[in-house]
C-alpha positions as CSV (number, residue, x, y, z in Angstrom):
1,M,22.7,-2.8,40.6
2,D,26.1,-1.0,40.5
3,N,25.9,1.8,38.0
4,T,29.6,1.7,37.2
5,E,30.1,-0.3,34.1
6,E,33.4,-2.0,33.5
7,E,35.1,-1.0,30.3
8,A,35.1,-3.9,27.8
9,P,38.5,-4.8,26.4
10,A,39.4,-3.5,23.0
11,V,37.9,-5.5,20.1
12,V,40.5,-7.4,18.2
13,D,40.8,-6.4,14.5
14,L,40.7,-9.7,12.7
15,E,41.6,-8.3,9.3
16,A,44.7,-6.6,10.7
17,M,45.6,-9.7,12.5
18,A,45.6,-11.7,9.3
19,E,48.1,-9.3,7.8
20,T,50.3,-9.1,10.9
21,P,49.7,-12.0,13.3
22,P,49.9,-10.9,17.0
23,T,52.9,-12.0,19.1
24,P,52.3,-14.6,21.8
25,E,52.8,-11.7,24.4
26,E,50.0,-9.7,22.7
27,R,47.7,-12.8,22.7
28,L,48.4,-13.3,26.4
29,E,47.7,-9.7,27.2
30,W,44.4,-9.8,25.3
31,A,43.4,-13.0,27.2
32,R,44.3,-11.3,30.5
33,E,42.3,-8.2,29.8
34,R,39.3,-10.3,28.8
35,E,39.6,-12.5,31.9
36,E,39.7,-9.4,34.2
37,Y,36.7,-7.9,32.4
38,L,34.7,-11.1,32.7
39,E,35.6,-11.5,36.4
40,A,34.4,-7.9,37.1
41,R,31.2,-8.4,35.3
42,I,30.5,-11.7,37.1
43,H,31.1,-10.0,40.4
44,T,28.7,-7.2,39.5
45,L,26.0,-9.6,38.4
46,E,26.4,-11.8,41.5
47,K,26.0,-8.7,43.7
48,A,22.9,-7.6,41.8
49,A,21.4,-11.1,42.0
50,L,22.0,-11.3,45.8
51,D,20.4,-7.8,46.3
52,S,17.4,-8.7,44.2
53,V,16.9,-12.1,46.0
54,F,17.5,-10.8,49.6
55,G,15.4,-7.7,49.2
56,D,15.0,-5.6,52.3
57,R,18.5,-4.5,53.4
58,D,16.9,-1.9,55.8
59,S,15.4,-4.2,58.4
60,N,16.6,-3.7,62.0
61,F,18.1,-7.2,62.0
62,V,20.2,-6.5,58.9
63,K,21.2,-3.1,60.2
64,H,22.3,-4.6,63.5
65,A,24.4,-7.3,61.8
66,K,26.0,-4.8,59.5
67,R,26.8,-2.4,62.3
68,E,28.4,-5.2,64.4
69,L,30.5,-6.4,61.5
70,E,31.6,-2.9,60.8
71,L,32.6,-2.3,64.4
72,A,34.5,-5.5,64.4
73,G,36.3,-4.4,61.3
74,L,35.3,-7.4,59.3
75,F,34.6,-5.5,56.1
76,D,38.1,-3.8,56.2
77,K,40.5,-4.8,53.5
78,D,43.2,-5.2,56.1
79,S,41.1,-7.7,58.1
80,D,41.3,-11.4,57.8
81,Y,40.5,-12.6,54.3
82,D,40.5,-9.0,53.0
83,G,37.0,-8.1,54.3
84,M,35.4,-11.2,52.7
85,L,34.3,-12.5,56.1
86,G,32.0,-9.5,56.7
87,E,30.6,-9.9,53.2
88,A,30.0,-13.6,53.6
89,A,28.3,-13.1,57.0
90,M,26.1,-10.4,55.5
91,E,25.0,-12.7,52.7
92,L,23.9,-15.3,55.2
93,I,22.1,-12.6,57.3
94,G,20.4,-11.3,54.1
95,L,19.1,-14.7,53.2
96,F,18.0,-15.4,56.7
97,S,16.2,-12.0,56.9
98,W,14.7,-12.6,53.4
99,Q,13.2,-15.9,54.6
100,G,11.0,-13.9,57.0
101,H,11.1,-16.3,60.0
102,S,9.1,-15.7,63.2
103,G,11.0,-15.7,66.4
104,F,10.1,-19.3,67.0
105,S,11.1,-20.7,63.5
106,A,14.2,-18.5,63.5
107,G,15.5,-20.3,66.5
108,I,14.8,-23.7,65.0
109,V,16.5,-22.8,61.7
110,R,19.5,-21.3,63.5
111,D,19.9,-24.5,65.5
112,I,19.6,-26.7,62.5
113,F,22.0,-24.5,60.5
114,N,24.6,-24.4,63.3
115,R,24.5,-28.1,63.7
116,L,25.0,-28.8,60.0
117,A,27.6,-26.1,59.6
118,N,29.6,-27.8,62.4
119,Y,29.3,-31.2,60.7
120,E,27.0,-32.5,63.5
121,T,24.2,-35.0,63.0
122,L,20.5,-34.1,63.2
123,T,19.4,-37.6,64.2
124,E,21.0,-40.2,66.4
125,N,24.3,-41.4,64.9
126,D,24.2,-45.2,64.5
127,H,27.7,-45.1,62.8
128,S,26.4,-47.1,59.9
129,L,28.2,-44.8,57.4
130,Y,31.9,-44.8,57.9
131,N,35.3,-44.8,56.0
132,D,38.0,-47.3,56.5
133,V,41.0,-45.3,57.7
134,S,43.1,-48.4,58.7
135,E,45.8,-47.7,56.0
136,M,46.4,-44.2,57.4
137,Y,47.4,-45.8,60.7
138,G,49.4,-48.6,59.2
139,H,46.9,-51.2,60.4
140,P,45.3,-54.1,58.6
141,E,42.2,-53.2,56.5
142,G,38.9,-53.2,58.3
143,T,40.3,-52.4,61.8
144,N,40.1,-48.6,62.0
145,F,37.0,-46.6,60.9
146,Q,36.0,-43.0,61.0
147,C,32.3,-42.1,61.0
148,S,31.1,-40.3,57.8
149,R,28.2,-38.6,59.5
150,D,30.2,-37.1,62.4
151,S,33.9,-37.2,61.7
152,K,35.0,-36.9,65.4
153,Y,33.8,-40.6,65.9
154,F,36.3,-43.4,65.5
155,S,36.4,-47.1,66.0
156,D,39.7,-49.0,66.6
157,D,38.1,-52.5,66.8
158,G,36.4,-52.9,63.4
159,G,33.3,-51.0,64.3
160,E,32.4,-52.9,67.5
161,T,32.7,-49.8,69.7
162,W,33.0,-46.1,68.8
163,Y,34.5,-43.1,70.7
164,S,34.6,-39.4,70.2
165,V,37.9,-37.6,70.0
166,D,36.3,-35.0,72.2
167,D,35.9,-37.6,75.0
168,K,39.0,-39.7,74.5
169,T,41.7,-38.9,77.0
170,T,44.5,-41.2,75.8
171,F,46.0,-41.4,72.3
172,V,48.9,-43.2,70.7
173,N,51.5,-41.0,69.0
174,D,53.6,-41.8,66.0
175,E,56.2,-43.4,68.3
176,G,53.6,-45.8,69.7
177,E,53.6,-44.0,73.1
178,S,50.3,-43.3,75.1
179,V,49.8,-39.5,75.3
180,D,47.0,-37.2,76.4
181,K,45.2,-34.6,74.2
182,N,48.2,-32.2,74.6
183,G,50.7,-34.9,73.5
184,E,52.0,-35.3,77.1
185,P,52.9,-38.9,78.2
186,V,50.4,-40.6,80.4
């Protein structure tokens, strides 16, 4: 756990406040100080909890991941998202390491995680779960559907047939013209 303790905001003297009520600005300042203090404490406690849960931060796997993230500059405050991407990746690496997978189970879990993180399905998609998106296209209700299990699948004929936007080569733009994936007329 981090040994640096955040300094708690000053205690409000309620007796003095009764004699001279604080101004709205003073109340706002006290609230801001308290909020900053609580946010810092929560961050410290979250870090301590993650460290205690994920345990061994000295494994070769964790060292490798940290070194690669450092070399890529992903912990740097001037990197995308102020270094948060490196921290987020290390949290996932820490949990994965903590789970203690063998080489075989590690590959299976990585595959499952990657598929889920990319909103892919784990079983055959029968398109039985979908959202009616007809109104978005200005079409009558029940004519255009988007699959809820894999959002790249659409139906333009009330669910009779489905296509993936990854495979579709012709689209209709806002002007009603047929175009390719790049918006060029076909």
